[in-house]
DODONU-385651 format. One line per field, with one value per residue (C-alpha): y negated, x negated, z; residue in one letter. Coordinates in Angstrom, 2 decimals. Layout:
% residues N
y	(Y,...) $
x	(X,...) $
z	(Z,...) $
rest	(A,...) $
END
This chain:
% residues 508
y	(1.06,-0.23,3.13,4.90,2.61,3.00,6.79,6.69,4.19,6.27,9.53,8.30,6.22,9.18,11.60,9.25,9.05,12.82,13.55,10.85,12.16,15.43,13.64,11.33,14.10,16.09,12.97,12.04,15.56,15.30,11.92,13.23,16.46,15.14,11.64,11.76,10.07,6.92,6.30,6.82,4.31,1.80,2.17,1.70,-1.41,-3.03,-2.32,-3.80,-6.98,-7.33,-6.66,-9.55,-11.84,-10.64,-12.23,-15.41,-13.62,-12.35,-15.72,-16.65,-13.09,-12.92,-16.48,-16.02,-12.54,-13.94,-16.49,-13.89,-11.96,-14.78,-15.64,-12.00,-11.69,-14.78,-13.69,-17.13,-16.54,-20.05,-19.73,-16.25,-17.42,-20.53,-18.48,-15.98,-18.82,-20.32,-16.87,-16.47,-19.84,-19.25,-15.87,-17.45,-19.97,-17.29,-15.09,-17.94,-18.60,-14.96,-14.77,-17.74,-16.46,-12.99,-14.27,-16.49,-13.43,-11.39,-12.48,-11.52,-7.95,-6.43,-7.80,-5.53,-2.33,-1.08,1.73,1.38,3.84,2.19,-0.36,-3.98,-3.76,-0.71,-2.29,-5.44,-3.37,-1.48,-4.73,-6.56,-3.70,-3.82,-7.59,-7.39,-4.72,-6.95,-10.17,-8.49,-6.99,-10.49,-11.64,-8.68,-7.30,-10.11,-8.93,-5.78,-7.92,-8.72,-5.01,-4.47,-7.41,-6.13,-2.71,-1.01,-0.01,3.50,2.15,0.76,3.99,6.20,3.96,3.74,7.53,8.09,5.41,6.53,10.23,9.48,7.33,10.01,12.58,10.30,9.91,13.66,14.57,11.95,12.31,16.11,16.07,13.04,11.75,8.27,6.56,3.15,4.59,6.06,2.67,0.96,3.39,2.91,-0.81,-0.03,2.47,0.05,-2.74,-0.46,0.38,-3.28,-4.16,-1.48,-2.90,-6.35,-4.92,-3.18,-6.31,-8.44,-5.99,-5.59,-9.32,-10.96,-14.38,-14.58,-15.20,-17.57,-19.59,-19.38,-23.12,-23.20,-24.83,-24.17,-26.78,-29.22,-28.10,-24.45,-25.36,-27.29,-24.36,-21.91,-23.94,-24.57,-20.83,-20.14,-22.08,-19.87,-16.62,-17.24,-17.44,-14.39,-12.28,-13.40,-12.55,-9.26,-8.30,-9.10,-6.91,-3.93,-4.04,-5.19,-1.85,-0.28,-3.38,-3.45,0.27,-0.21,-3.30,-2.04,1.77,2.50,2.92,6.73,6.59,4.20,6.91,9.51,7.13,6.41,10.09,9.87,6.61,8.42,10.81,8.15,5.73,8.46,9.10,5.40,4.79,7.26,5.31,2.03,3.47,4.28,0.81,-0.80,0.98,-0.23,-3.76,-5.17,-3.95,-5.46,-8.67,-8.92,-8.34,-10.94,-13.43,-13.18,-14.06,-10.70,-10.48,-7.84,-5.45,-6.47,-5.49,-2.16,-1.55,-2.45,-0.05,2.77,2.21,2.15,5.47,7.01,5.67,6.96,10.48,10.08,8.53,11.28,14.04,12.16,11.20,14.68,16.28,14.10,14.66,18.43,19.10,16.38,17.97,21.49,20.00,17.86,20.35,23.71,23.18,19.87,18.65,20.41,20.19,17.41,15.00,15.29,12.29,14.01,14.41,10.94,9.18,11.40,10.61,6.89,7.26,9.17,6.58,3.71,5.56,6.16,2.50,1.22,3.36,2.59,-1.15,-1.14,-1.89,-4.94,-6.30,-5.79,-7.55,-10.55,-10.81,-10.67,-13.14,-15.83,-16.15,-16.96,-19.63,-17.31,-14.54,-16.93,-17.57,-13.87,-12.82,-15.25,-14.26,-10.51,-10.72,-12.68,-10.27,-7.26,-8.71,-9.76,-6.43,-4.36,-6.28,-6.16,-2.39,-1.10,-0.96,0.89,3.20,3.23,3.88,4.70,1.19,-0.37,1.62,0.78,-2.92,-2.37,-0.51,-3.43,-5.85,-3.68,-3.39,-7.17,-7.50,-5.10,-6.94,-10.42,-9.55,-7.94,-11.02,-13.54,-11.67,-11.31,-14.83,-16.68,-14.48,-12.10,-14.45,-11.62,-9.56,-7.40,-5.17,-2.26,-2.30,-2.66,0.25,2.38,1.39,2.35,5.71,6.26,5.41,7.68,10.57,10.15,10.24,13.33,15.15,14.27,15.82,18.92,19.45,18.98,21.76,24.32,23.36,25.35,28.49,28.10,27.53,30.30,31.58,29.33,29.96,28.54,30.34,29.40,25.80,25.77,27.20,24.49,21.76,23.23,23.47,20.14,18.13,20.22,20.57,16.80,16.48,19.35,18.02,14.52,15.80,17.78,14.78,12.48,15.01,13.20,9.66,7.09,6.40,9.91,10.09,6.68,7.64,10.79,9.16,6.25,8.55,11.44,9.63,6.91,9.40,11.54,8.50,7.37,10.79,11.44) $
x	(-16.75,-13.41,-11.70,-14.63,-14.37,-10.58,-10.84,-13.61,-11.72,-8.54,-10.30,-12.15,-9.20,-6.83,-9.46,-10.11,-6.42,-5.91,-8.78,-7.69,-4.12,-5.39,-7.44,-4.53,-2.01,-4.39,-5.35,-1.69,-0.91,-3.67,-2.34,1.24,0.39,-2.40,-1.13,2.59,4.93,5.02,1.32,1.92,4.77,2.64,-0.18,2.22,3.86,0.54,-0.97,2.13,1.90,-1.78,-0.85,1.62,-1.07,-3.47,-1.34,-3.40,-6.26,-4.26,-3.52,-7.12,-7.98,-5.32,-5.94,-9.70,-9.53,-7.10,-9.75,-12.52,-10.99,-11.72,-15.12,-16.25,-14.91,-16.94,-19.97,-20.03,-22.42,-22.05,-18.27,-18.45,-20.89,-18.82,-15.65,-17.40,-18.88,-15.43,-14.15,-16.82,-16.08,-12.34,-12.73,-14.65,-11.85,-9.16,-11.01,-10.84,-7.15,-6.18,-8.14,-6.18,-2.79,-3.54,-4.44,-1.32,0.93,-0.77,1.55,4.67,3.78,6.23,9.23,8.40,8.12,11.42,11.08,7.30,5.58,2.14,0.68,0.41,-3.37,-3.57,-1.25,-3.40,-6.60,-5.26,-4.00,-7.31,-9.26,-7.01,-7.40,-11.21,-11.26,-9.26,-11.18,-14.54,-13.42,-12.66,-16.19,-17.80,-15.44,-14.87,-17.55,-15.62,-13.12,-15.83,-16.35,-12.60,-12.21,-15.23,-13.54,-16.00,-13.43,-14.85,-17.74,-15.25,-13.21,-16.21,-17.33,-13.80,-13.49,-16.68,-15.88,-12.30,-13.19,-15.75,-13.26,-10.56,-13.11,-14.06,-10.39,-9.77,-12.90,-12.64,-8.88,-9.17,-12.07,-11.35,-7.86,-9.45,-7.87,-9.36,-12.89,-12.08,-10.82,-13.99,-16.19,-13.97,-14.84,-18.57,-18.16,-16.08,-18.60,-21.39,-19.39,-18.70,-22.36,-23.35,-20.88,-22.42,-25.89,-24.77,-23.09,-26.15,-28.31,-25.81,-25.22,-28.53,-27.40,-25.02,-28.00,-29.66,-26.44,-25.35,-24.55,-22.86,-19.42,-16.54,-15.26,-12.78,-10.09,-10.57,-10.66,-7.40,-5.83,-6.99,-5.56,-2.33,-1.93,-2.88,0.13,2.45,0.59,0.46,4.24,4.52,2.22,3.80,7.27,6.05,4.43,7.65,9.51,7.16,6.25,9.34,11.17,8.95,9.15,12.98,13.19,10.88,12.74,16.33,16.09,12.90,9.15,9.46,11.80,9.33,6.71,8.89,9.63,5.88,5.34,7.68,6.04,2.71,4.11,5.63,2.72,0.24,2.08,2.54,-1.16,-1.97,0.22,-1.33,-4.80,-3.82,-2.29,-5.47,-7.53,-5.13,-4.70,-8.06,-7.50,-4.02,-5.33,-7.99,-5.41,-2.96,-5.74,-6.58,-2.93,-2.39,1.20,2.35,-0.32,0.42,4.08,3.00,0.79,3.69,6.14,3.62,2.60,6.23,6.85,3.81,4.87,8.42,7.04,5.19,8.18,10.62,8.30,7.37,10.94,12.34,9.38,9.80,13.56,13.23,10.03,9.65,11.95,10.43,6.95,7.55,9.74,8.15,4.52,3.21,4.75,7.95,11.75,11.77,10.20,12.95,15.10,17.72,18.50,20.11,16.95,14.79,17.05,16.67,12.88,12.80,14.98,12.79,9.66,11.08,12.02,8.69,6.65,8.81,8.56,4.77,3.84,6.08,4.91,1.31,2.07,3.50,0.38,-2.19,-0.13,-0.41,3.35,2.76,5.41,8.15,6.85,7.05,10.76,11.49,9.43,11.13,14.62,13.99,12.35,15.32,17.76,15.96,15.86,19.51,20.75,18.48,19.36,23.05,23.06,20.56,23.01,25.69,23.61,20.23,17.13,19.24,20.73,17.27,16.12,19.29,18.55,15.02,16.28,18.55,15.60,13.38,16.12,16.52,12.75,12.73,15.54,14.10,10.53,11.65,13.68,10.96,8.06,9.85,11.22,8.06,5.23,6.27,8.91,10.82,13.93,13.80,16.67,14.42,12.57,15.79,17.34,14.33,14.59,18.28,17.41,14.71,17.04,19.81,17.44,15.81,19.20,20.33,17.07,17.31,20.76,19.59,16.63,18.86,21.17,18.41,15.95,17.60,17.72,14.06,12.83,15.00,13.69,10.65,6.94,3.84,4.28,7.93,6.99,4.37,6.95,9.41,6.83,6.04,9.69,10.86,8.00,7.42,11.03,11.62,8.29,9.12,12.62,11.31,8.61,11.26,13.58,10.81,8.73,9.38,9.24,6.70,5.91,4.63,2.66,1.10,0.08,-1.71,-3.31,-4.61,-6.42,-7.57,-7.99,-10.29,-12.24,-12.88,-14.03,-16.26,-17.89,-18.07) $
z	(-20.77,-19.50,-20.05,-18.37,-15.36,-15.33,-15.20,-12.63,-10.46,-10.70,-9.89,-6.81,-5.56,-5.70,-4.35,-1.44,-0.61,-0.83,1.52,3.95,3.93,5.37,8.02,8.80,9.40,11.58,13.54,14.06,15.21,17.81,19.01,19.26,21.05,23.28,24.14,23.25,20.78,22.93,22.25,18.54,18.73,20.64,18.12,15.20,16.64,17.59,14.16,12.49,14.58,13.65,10.02,10.07,11.48,8.79,6.11,6.34,4.56,1.63,0.05,-0.60,-1.70,-4.42,-5.62,-5.96,-7.51,-10.09,-11.10,-10.95,-13.85,-16.30,-14.80,-15.06,-18.61,-19.58,-17.47,-15.85,-12.94,-11.52,-11.44,-9.87,-7.21,-6.49,-6.05,-3.75,-1.67,-1.30,-0.37,2.34,3.93,3.86,5.57,8.41,8.94,8.76,11.24,13.74,12.99,13.45,16.69,18.03,16.86,18.16,21.62,21.64,21.08,23.81,26.71,24.71,23.69,26.16,24.24,21.28,23.33,24.74,27.33,27.28,29.68,29.58,31.98,30.73,31.01,28.74,26.16,26.12,25.73,22.69,21.18,21.70,20.13,17.06,16.92,17.17,14.44,12.09,12.77,12.28,8.97,7.60,8.30,6.53,3.85,1.35,-1.10,-2.00,-3.93,-6.49,-7.16,-7.57,-9.96,-11.96,-12.37,-10.00,-7.42,-7.25,-5.14,-2.64,-2.73,-1.96,0.91,2.29,2.11,4.09,6.69,7.26,7.31,10.03,11.93,11.85,13.02,15.92,16.95,16.75,18.71,21.45,22.02,22.07,24.54,26.74,25.79,25.69,22.69,23.58,23.32,19.91,18.69,19.92,17.97,14.90,14.99,14.84,11.98,9.90,10.45,9.20,6.07,5.30,5.80,3.29,0.74,1.27,0.70,-2.52,-3.90,-3.17,-5.14,-7.99,-8.34,-7.28,-8.50,-5.51,-3.19,-5.61,-5.94,-2.33,-2.26,-5.65,-5.61,-7.97,-10.38,-8.89,-11.33,-10.33,-6.63,-6.99,-8.82,-6.15,-3.29,-5.19,-5.63,-2.01,-0.76,-2.78,-2.15,1.59,1.76,-0.51,1.62,4.88,3.62,2.14,5.43,7.25,4.77,5.07,8.76,10.64,10.38,13.03,15.24,14.98,15.83,18.82,20.05,19.67,19.90,21.86,21.53,21.47,18.47,16.83,17.36,15.62,12.78,12.49,11.73,8.74,7.70,7.70,5.08,2.84,3.27,2.34,-0.91,-1.61,-1.00,-3.76,-6.16,-4.98,-5.57,-9.13,-9.50,-8.21,-10.84,-13.57,-12.22,-13.32,-16.89,-17.01,-15.51,-18.23,-20.99,-19.66,-18.91,-22.63,-23.49,-25.23,-24.02,-26.49,-25.30,-21.72,-22.12,-23.58,-20.54,-18.24,-19.90,-20.05,-16.41,-15.27,-17.02,-15.35,-11.96,-12.51,-12.99,-9.70,-7.93,-8.91,-7.74,-4.56,-3.61,-4.20,-2.44,0.65,0.78,0.59,2.51,5.17,7.76,7.45,7.56,10.66,12.53,11.70,10.68,11.95,15.23,16.35,16.32,18.91,16.40,13.76,12.83,10.65,6.96,6.45,7.65,5.44,2.47,3.12,3.39,0.08,-1.67,-0.45,-1.53,-5.02,-5.46,-4.13,-6.53,-9.58,-8.78,-8.44,-12.10,-12.52,-9.17,-10.28,-13.59,-11.73,-9.59,-12.39,-14.46,-11.81,-11.24,-7.59,-7.17,-8.42,-6.18,-3.24,-3.72,-4.16,-1.16,1.20,0.04,0.20,3.65,5.03,3.37,4.82,8.32,8.33,6.99,9.21,12.37,11.43,10.94,13.51,16.43,14.45,12.25,14.00,11.92,8.85,8.96,9.15,6.10,4.15,4.60,3.35,0.26,-0.65,-0.40,-2.62,-5.24,-5.37,-5.83,-8.78,-10.57,-10.01,-10.96,-14.20,-15.14,-14.26,-15.86,-19.19,-19.20,-18.16,-19.36,-22.13,-23.57,-25.25,-24.59,-21.49,-22.68,-23.59,-20.26,-18.23,-20.14,-19.24,-15.57,-15.48,-17.02,-14.40,-11.50,-12.82,-13.49,-10.08,-8.32,-10.24,-9.52,-5.83,-5.66,-7.55,-5.26,-2.21,-3.41,-3.88,-1.11,1.69,-0.46,-1.43,2.14,3.60,6.92,6.81,7.08,5.41,2.10,1.87,2.62,-0.13,-2.54,-1.43,-2.11,-5.52,-6.54,-5.09,-6.61,-9.74,-10.88,-11.35,-13.17,-15.50,-16.22,-16.94,-19.27,-21.15,-21.36,-22.64,-24.58,-27.87,-26.48,-27.55,-23.89,-23.23,-26.49,-25.84,-22.33,-23.47,-26.49,-24.40,-21.98,-24.13,-27.46,-26.14,-24.02,-27.14,-29.11,-26.26,-25.86,-29.63) $
rest	(X,X,X,X,X,X,X,X,X,X,X,X,X,X,X,X,X,X,X,X,X,X,X,X,X,X,X,X,X,X,X,X,X,X,X,X,X,X,X,X,X,X,X,X,X,X,X,X,X,X,X,X,X,X,X,X,X,X,X,X,X,X,X,X,X,X,X,X,X,X,X,X,X,X,X,X,X,X,X,X,X,X,X,X,X,X,X,X,X,X,X,X,X,X,X,X,X,X,X,X,X,X,X,X,X,X,X,X,X,X,X,X,X,X,X,X,X,X,X,X,X,X,X,X,X,X,X,X,X,X,X,X,X,X,X,X,X,X,X,X,X,X,X,X,X,X,X,X,X,X,X,X,X,X,X,X,X,X,X,X,X,X,X,X,X,X,X,X,X,X,X,X,X,X,X,X,X,X,X,X,X,X,X,X,X,X,X,X,X,X,X,X,X,X,X,X,X,X,X,X,X,X,X,X,X,X,X,X,X,X,X,X,X,X,X,X,X,X,X,X,X,X,X,X,X,X,X,X,X,X,X,X,X,X,X,X,X,X,X,X,X,X,X,X,X,X,X,X,X,X,X,X,X,X,X,X,X,X,X,X,X,X,X,X,X,X,X,X,X,X,X,X,X,X,X,X,X,X,X,X,X,X,X,X,X,X,X,X,X,X,X,X,X,X,X,X,X,X,X,X,X,X,X,X,X,X,X,X,X,X,X,X,X,X,X,X,X,X,X,X,X,X,X,X,X,X,X,X,X,X,X,X,X,X,X,X,X,X,X,X,X,X,X,X,X,X,X,X,X,X,X,X,X,X,X,X,X,X,X,X,X,X,X,X,X,X,X,X,X,X,X,X,X,X,X,X,X,X,X,X,X,X,X,X,X,X,X,X,X,X,X,X,X,X,X,X,X,X,X,X,X,X,X,X,X,X,X,X,X,X,X,X,X,X,X,X,X,X,X,X,X,X,X,X,X,X,X,X,X,X,X,X,X,X,X,X,X,X,X,X,X,X,X,X,X,X,X,X,X,X,X,X,X,X,X,X,X,X,X,X,X,X,X,X,X,X,X,X,X,X,X,X,X,X,X,X,X,X,X,X,X,X,X,X,X,X,X,X,X,X,X,X,X,X,X,X,X,X,X,X,X,X,X,X,X,X,X,X) $
END
């Protein structure tokens, strides 16, 4: 049943992301061409500010989901209901906190928007709509975490797909017909609320004991553990948000809101690819959490190494594909030459994407192992490092300097997480895993250079068919080379046997 749920979760998560990528690119094209890159920049900066404020929610979510793994494995309905009741109350408090913080920032929005062409009233309207959208989601969305922890993420993925597809369609239609982005955002709020209400209805039917035990409290020991973890996770999530969202804010503040809009277009490409990898990670996470919660550390290490190999295959293809095809896509097929940022920036985006994807499994392993205090220290250090390096290099090297600072922070995270996870959880030598990581980084760099040498010849004079051939070669060549290199490795055999072997036994 677990393998069946894993495959189903993976399929619908990836399918959802692929469909939404298409909607996202078309929607962003409409926003750029109809309303201009400045509006795209404004939207990106405002959403990043709201995302930083949203960090207050993430501490309680991670802490409670971590405890849900064991409660679900033991089928302890009282414990599950108590955790979900605590979750509901905490979300109500956090919704109020974020409302207050969001309103407090409102008078200072202008400082984050250099060369902003919009009126203060319009900026405030867009910001308040984003704030209302976020606050309302806290009050209605907490039940989906129970489905994810219970390895039923496919339900969430299908609902998210339908809601976001409808929201993108609304943006495209309204902006194309009326150029009223504020109206589109307002309708998006209603659609998202409807989707969250449906999830709540489904969870109440699937887990009827939640209503019966609506006043159930968690054990004092569990409550103390949850709030102890929240303190660490809150700092982790705040620092992580600063690491992942400040690039756009720094670009907008020091270079200009229009450049932030151009950079947002490239972020849309890399974020779309990264979201696919995160969807796959989310479908694996519950299984890894169950294994590590059962103290089966040997099997947990095997899952980590196999997952890292799988994510390396994805990272190499994704990084090389972005490096070769992003400029032709943005300049020739999607938006136009005026939206290009240059090959060095694209190379930095590709390098960051590669490192983020390769680092995903060990970060996931840290989270499901409950190593929140160690994550806190790492998150604070890497966020400070990123900000100092990015601010120090932005005036001299522009966007490339900002991305170089981010790459350094991600590399530090990968090294530290590997060391801590093996020392505190696996309690065995990390030499084999580190050797594999070094191999992956060297192979990825070599494949990036190879693709760079042949990409111009493959694309030639341009055109849709040439672009499709470029995508096929730039993403397919690294995958083919890596499969050849590792064709006899235990990692590749284990990955195939895990999926196909267990499916055959289950269907036999």
